[in-house]
VOPAGU-2260 file (C-alpha; in pm, 1 decimal, decimal comma):
REM VOPAGU-2260
SITE   aa  ch    i         X         Y         Z
SITE  MET   A    0     -25,4   -1392,4     157,1
SITE  LEU   A    1    -173,8   -1146,3     -88,9
SITE  VAL   A    2    -501,9    -975,7      -0,7
SITE  ASP   A    3    -747,6    -855,2    -263,9
SITE  TYR   A    4    -823,2    -487,3    -200,3
SITE  ARG   A    5   -1194,3    -565,3    -243,3
SITE  GLU   A    6   -1178,0    -784,3      67,9
SITE  ILE   A    7   -1104,8    -489,9     297,7
SITE  SER   A    8   -1314,1    -184,0     372,7
SITE  ALA   A    9   -1264,5     139,1     179,9
SITE  GLU   A   10   -1153,4     303,4     504,8
SITE  ALA   A   11    -893,5      32,5     568,8
SITE  LEU   A   12    -761,8      68,0     212,0
SITE  GLU   A   13    -736,7     444,8     248,4
SITE  ASN   A   14    -554,0     414,4     582,0
SITE  LEU   A   15    -314,5     156,7     438,2
SITE  CYS   A   16    -240,7     384,5     142,8
SITE  LYS   A   17    -196,5     685,9     370,0
SITE  GLU   A   18      53,4     491,6     581,5
SITE  TYR   A   19     241,1     388,9     265,2
SITE  VAL   A   20     255,9     747,5     136,5
SITE  ILE   A   21     376,7     887,4     469,4
SITE  ALA   A   22     645,7     618,4     494,9
SITE  ASN   A   23     772,5     709,8     147,2
SITE  LEU   A   24     751,1    1089,5     173,2
SITE  SER   A   25    1119,6    1118,0     260,1
SITE  GLU   A   26    1197,7    1002,3     -95,1
SITE  VAL   A   27    1015,5    1302,4    -244,4
SITE  GLU   A   28    1174,1    1644,8    -236,0
SITE  GLN   A   29     875,2    1846,5    -354,9
SITE  GLU   A   30     584,3    1964,5    -143,3
SITE  VAL   A   31     322,1    1693,8    -131,2
SITE  GLN   A   32     -56,0    1710,2    -108,0
SITE  LEU   A   33    -124,9    1403,0     106,1
SITE  GLU   A   34    -480,5    1351,6     -18,7
SITE  ASP   A   35    -366,2    1356,4    -382,8
SITE  TRP   A   36     -91,0    1102,5    -316,7
SITE  VAL   A   37    -326,3     876,1    -122,8
SITE  ALA   A   38    -575,3     885,0    -412,2
SITE  LYS   A   39    -297,4     800,5    -659,6
SITE  THR   A   40    -179,6     516,5    -437,3
SITE  ILE   A   41    -532,2     373,7    -417,1
SITE  GLU   A   42    -543,1     374,6    -796,9
SITE  LEU   A   43    -208,0     189,6    -807,9
SITE  VAL   A   44    -356,1     -77,9    -579,1
SITE  LYS   A   45    -670,0    -107,0    -790,8
SITE  SER   A   46    -464,2    -137,8   -1109,8
SITE  GLY   A   47    -239,1    -405,9    -956,4
SITE  GLU   A   48      81,1    -201,5    -964,5
SITE  LEU   A   49      89,1    -222,4    -584,6
SITE  VAL   A   50     -40,1    -523,7    -393,6
SITE  ILE   A   51    -153,5    -575,0     -36,5
SITE  GLU   A   52      52,5    -834,0     146,3
SITE  PHE   A   53     -28,1    -983,7     485,4
SITE  SER   A   54     277,8   -1128,0     655,1
SITE  GLU   A   55     174,9   -1411,9     883,6
SITE  GLN   A   56     526,5   -1425,5    1025,3
SITE  GLU   A   57     531,1   -1054,9    1120,2
SITE  GLU   A   58     152,4   -1026,8    1165,3
SITE  SER   A   59     151,5    -710,3     957,0
SITE  ILE   A   60     -10,4    -582,6     640,4
SITE  SER   A   61     157,0    -354,3     388,5
SITE  LEU   A   62     161,6    -233,0      30,6
SITE  LYS   A   63     438,6    -361,6    -189,7
SITE  ASN   A   64     553,4    -381,2    -547,8
SITE  GLU   A   65     551,0    -736,5    -679,7
SITE  SER   A   66     932,8    -737,2    -671,8
SITE  GLU   A   67     925,2    -675,6    -293,6
SITE  ILE   A   68     703,6    -972,1    -207,3
SITE  ASN   A   69     857,4   -1253,5      -6,9
SITE  TRP   A   70     716,5   -1556,8    -189,1
SITE  LYS   A   71     873,5   -1800,8      62,6
SITE  GLU   A   72     628,1   -1722,7     346,8
């Protein structure tokens, strides 16, 4: 199930984006400013490039690209 970012608190959105950035840091070889990446990730959510998905099956929430979404849930 997709969740509109406006339905969660700003703090929850920031924490979700921070978790996403940290999980993907291993893919980046350059030194990263966490706050900058979190801000960029928030903008990707707001623009629709990343979406918030709640998995009822796994009882988890995460950020994903549209191509990563399991539409069969």
